[in-house]
N, CA and C atoms as an extended XYZ file, in Angstrom:
207
Properties=species:S:1:pos:R:3:atomname:S:1:resname:S:1:resid:I:1 pbc="F F F"
N        -2.209       -9.592        1.771 N   MET     1
C        -1.627       -8.458        0.961 CA  MET     1
C        -2.608       -8.303       -0.286 C   MET     1
N        -2.537       -9.441       -1.163 N   ALA     2
C        -3.207       -9.183       -2.501 CA  ALA     2
C        -4.621       -9.173       -2.449 C   ALA     2
N        -5.350       -9.341       -1.294 N   GLU     3
C        -6.812       -9.256       -1.200 CA  GLU     3
C        -6.838       -7.736       -1.102 C   GLU     3
N        -5.896       -7.154       -0.390 N   ILE     4
C        -6.175       -5.370       -0.152 CA  ILE     4
C        -6.152       -4.957       -1.580 C   ILE     4
N        -4.953       -5.264       -2.490 N   LEU     5
C        -5.018       -4.755       -3.568 CA  LEU     5
C        -5.916       -4.981       -4.623 C   LEU     5
N        -6.338       -6.077       -4.542 N   ARG     6
C        -7.422       -6.494       -5.402 CA  ARG     6
C        -8.861       -5.796       -4.903 C   ARG     6
N        -8.923       -5.319       -3.768 N   SER     7
C       -10.327       -4.731       -3.283 CA  SER     7
C       -10.040       -3.208       -3.401 C   SER     7
N        -9.122       -2.718       -3.810 N   LEU     8
C        -8.778       -1.263       -4.076 CA  LEU     8
C        -9.238       -0.604       -5.358 C   LEU     8
N        -9.961        0.538       -5.498 N   PRO     9
C       -10.140        0.868       -6.977 CA  PRO     9
C        -9.122        1.095       -7.673 C   PRO     9
N        -8.985        0.885       -8.924 N   SER    10
C        -7.561        1.008       -9.683 CA  SER    10
C        -7.513        2.504       -9.911 C   SER    10
N        -6.419        2.838       -9.391 N   ILE    11
C        -5.908        4.397       -9.770 CA  ILE    11
C        -4.662        4.512      -10.075 C   ILE    11
N        -4.106        3.235      -10.810 N   PHE    12
C        -2.857        2.885      -11.375 CA  PHE    12
C        -3.261        2.517      -12.797 C   PHE    12
N        -2.612        3.159      -13.643 N   PRO    13
C        -2.642        2.562      -14.989 CA  PRO    13
C        -2.207        0.928      -15.000 C   PRO    13
N        -3.009       -0.004      -15.791 N   GLY    14
C        -2.865       -1.209      -15.693 CA  GLY    14
C        -3.241       -2.095      -14.833 C   GLY    14
N        -4.197       -1.483      -13.852 N   GLY    15
C        -4.927       -2.228      -12.812 CA  GLY    15
C        -4.406       -2.107      -11.220 C   GLY    15
N        -3.207       -1.892      -11.094 N   GLY    16
C        -2.916       -1.791       -9.984 CA  GLY    16
C        -1.536       -1.646       -9.498 C   GLY    16
N        -0.881       -1.048       -8.534 N   PRO    17
C         0.609       -0.667       -8.183 CA  PRO    17
C         1.389       -1.901       -8.472 C   PRO    17
N         2.386       -1.738       -9.023 N   ARG    18
C         3.170       -2.814       -9.295 CA  ARG    18
C         4.752       -2.570       -8.880 C   ARG    18
N         5.135       -1.360       -8.380 N   THR    19
C         6.568       -1.341       -8.083 CA  THR    19
C         6.424       -0.732       -6.558 C   THR    19
N         7.856       -0.800       -5.895 N   PRO    20
C         7.490       -0.156       -4.379 CA  PRO    20
C         7.228        1.227       -4.322 C   PRO    20
N         7.700        1.841       -5.402 N   GLU    21
C         7.298        3.461       -5.225 CA  GLU    21
C         5.874        3.540       -5.326 C   GLU    21
N         5.161        2.708       -6.105 N   GLU    22
C         3.709        3.015       -6.248 CA  GLU    22
C         3.062        2.397       -5.186 C   GLU    22
N         3.593        1.295       -4.229 N   LEU    23
C         2.968        0.971       -3.124 CA  LEU    23
C         3.189        2.095       -2.002 C   LEU    23
N         4.152        2.698       -2.152 N   ARG    24
C         4.525        3.628       -1.011 CA  ARG    24
C         3.622        4.814       -1.103 C   ARG    24
N         3.307        5.170       -2.489 N   GLU    25
C         2.547        6.427       -2.665 CA  GLU    25
C         1.137        6.089       -2.338 C   GLU    25
N         0.759        4.568       -2.480 N   LEU    26
C        -0.448        4.361       -2.010 CA  LEU    26
C        -0.637        4.385       -0.280 C   LEU    26
N         0.401        4.065        0.330 N   ALA    27
C         0.345        4.067        1.751 CA  ALA    27
C         0.523        5.407        2.176 C   ALA    27
N         0.954        6.202        1.360 N   ALA    28
C         1.146        7.774        1.849 CA  ALA    28
C        -0.181        8.175        1.898 C   ALA    28
N        -0.952        7.646        0.594 N   TRP    29
C        -2.446        8.375        0.336 CA  TRP    29
C        -3.316        7.894        1.658 C   TRP    29
N        -3.168        6.490        1.939 N   TYR    30
C        -4.066        5.966        3.105 CA  TYR    30
C        -3.683        6.480        4.224 C   TYR    30
N        -2.335        7.111        4.661 N   ARG    31
C        -2.149        7.724        5.982 CA  ARG    31
C        -2.806        9.147        5.820 C   ARG    31
N        -2.821        9.667        5.118 N   SER    32
C        -3.419       11.046        4.803 CA  SER    32
C        -5.025       10.866        4.789 C   SER    32
N        -5.604       10.064        4.277 N   TYR    33
C        -7.028        9.503        4.518 CA  TYR    33
C        -7.264        9.263        5.881 C   TYR    33
N        -6.435        8.739        6.357 N   ALA    34
C        -6.870        8.237        7.802 CA  ALA    34
C        -7.092        9.256        8.639 C   ALA    34
N        -6.333       10.273        8.432 N   GLU    35
C        -6.445       11.602        9.178 CA  GLU    35
C        -7.873       12.234        9.286 C   GLU    35
N        -8.676       11.751        7.774 N   ARG    36
C        -9.905       12.494        7.788 CA  ARG    36
C       -10.994       11.541        8.449 C   ARG    36
N       -10.582       10.538        9.162 N   ALA    37
C       -11.592        9.141        9.573 CA  ALA    37
C       -12.348        9.929       10.806 C   ALA    37
N       -13.432        9.710       11.005 N   GLY    38
C       -14.046       10.296       11.955 CA  GLY    38
C       -14.315        9.102       13.100 C   GLY    38
N       -14.084        8.212       12.898 N   ASN    39
C       -14.102        6.959       13.700 CA  ASN    39
C       -12.591        6.327       13.993 C   ASN    39
N       -12.499        6.046       15.234 N   SER    40
C       -11.142        5.404       15.533 CA  SER    40
C       -10.800        3.909       14.793 C   SER    40
N       -11.899        3.261       14.714 N   ALA    41
C       -11.741        2.018       14.023 CA  ALA    41
C       -11.331        2.122       12.672 C   ALA    41
N       -11.702        3.034       11.797 N   ILE    42
C       -11.577        3.357       10.594 CA  ILE    42
C       -10.302        3.962       10.534 C   ILE    42
N        -9.810        4.793       11.244 N   TRP    43
C        -8.624        5.579       11.369 CA  TRP    43
C        -7.469        4.342       11.518 C   TRP    43
N        -7.507        3.524       12.280 N   GLU    44
C        -6.589        2.324       12.547 CA  GLU    44
C        -6.637        1.315       11.469 C   GLU    44
N        -7.728        1.111       10.752 N   ALA    45
C        -7.703        0.157        9.644 CA  ALA    45
C        -7.074        0.913        8.390 C   ALA    45
N        -7.164        2.094        8.371 N   ARG    46
C        -6.451        2.818        7.010 CA  ARG    46
C        -4.957        2.798        7.510 C   ARG    46
N        -4.469        3.068        8.683 N   LEU    47
C        -3.029        2.922        9.300 CA  LEU    47
C        -2.647        1.741        8.809 C   LEU    47
N        -3.391        0.563        9.118 N   ARG    48
C        -2.917       -0.873        8.963 CA  ARG    48
C        -2.775       -0.928        7.696 C   ARG    48
N        -3.574       -0.673        6.838 N   THR    49
C        -3.515       -0.772        5.479 CA  THR    49
C        -2.083       -0.230        4.877 C   THR    49
N        -1.943        1.017        5.374 N   ALA    50
C        -0.755        1.652        4.972 CA  ALA    50
C         0.466        0.773        5.353 C   ALA    50
N         0.585        0.247        6.542 N   ASP    51
C         1.634       -0.354        6.885 CA  ASP    51
C         1.797       -1.698        6.208 C   ASP    51
N         0.703       -2.344        5.792 N   LYS    52
C         0.677       -3.397        4.780 CA  LYS    52
C         1.302       -3.155        3.466 C   LYS    52
N         0.923       -2.010        3.046 N   LEU    53
C         1.330       -1.449        1.731 CA  LEU    53
C         3.183       -1.298        1.871 C   LEU    53
N         3.489       -0.782        2.733 N   GLU    54
C         4.948       -0.428        3.205 CA  GLU    54
C         5.520       -1.737        3.339 C   GLU    54
N         5.063       -2.632        4.033 N   ALA    55
C         5.657       -3.854        4.081 CA  ALA    55
C         5.897       -4.637        2.632 C   ALA    55
N         4.856       -4.706        1.739 N   GLU    56
C         5.005       -5.162        0.930 CA  GLU    56
C         5.801       -4.696       -0.186 C   GLU    56
N         6.019       -3.267       -0.168 N   ALA    57
C         6.935       -2.368       -0.919 CA  ALA    57
C         8.273       -2.900       -0.407 C   ALA    57
N         8.558       -3.010        0.713 N   SER    58
C        10.054       -3.438        1.279 CA  SER    58
C        10.305       -5.038        0.670 C   SER    58
N         9.228       -5.676        0.797 N   ARG    59
C         9.501       -7.243        0.277 CA  ARG    59
C         9.734       -6.997       -1.197 C   ARG    59
N         9.021       -6.285       -1.857 N   LEU    60
C         9.652       -6.282       -3.458 CA  LEU    60
C        10.739       -5.770       -3.622 C   LEU    60
N        11.331       -4.875       -2.975 N   GLU    61
C        12.951       -4.228       -2.994 CA  GLU    61
C        13.528       -5.317       -2.819 C   GLU    61
N        13.486       -5.930       -1.703 N   VAL    62
C        14.472       -6.943       -1.169 CA  VAL    62
C        14.389       -8.282       -2.162 C   VAL    62
N        13.242       -8.774       -2.672 N   SER    63
C        13.212       -9.963       -3.616 CA  SER    63
C        13.891       -9.370       -5.137 C   SER    63
N        13.766       -8.064       -5.258 N   GLY    64
C        14.455       -7.490       -6.434 CA  GLY    64
C        15.682       -7.389       -6.612 C   GLY    64
N        16.164       -7.144       -5.243 N   SER    65
C        17.699       -6.969       -5.031 CA  SER    65
C        18.316       -8.312       -5.256 C   SER    65
N        17.635       -9.226       -4.655 N   SER    66
C        18.128      -10.724       -4.483 CA  SER    66
C        18.083      -11.094       -5.881 C   SER    66
N        16.977      -10.808       -6.904 N   ALA    67
C        17.108      -11.475       -8.275 CA  ALA    67
C        17.878      -10.756       -9.172 C   ALA    67
N        18.517       -9.478       -8.692 N   ALA    68
C        19.455       -8.994       -9.648 CA  ALA    68
C        21.058       -9.335       -9.382 C   ALA    68
N        21.246      -10.015       -8.514 N   ARG    69
C        22.492      -10.871       -8.187 CA  ARG    69
C        22.863      -12.017       -8.858 C   ARG    69
């Protein structure tokens, strides 16, 4: 996951998404961007990236709620 985030152009202030909400926003962008792919391999790769971003957002939420206890 970290490799994906490092390879993305910086579209968030401070260099990259840091919250689950920002990761989900980026995942939504990848899903909409996938719809414009003219190649099925590119479409699948963009959807996989969106899934990984969603998973990382969920992981951050779980670890954040565990730390709050």
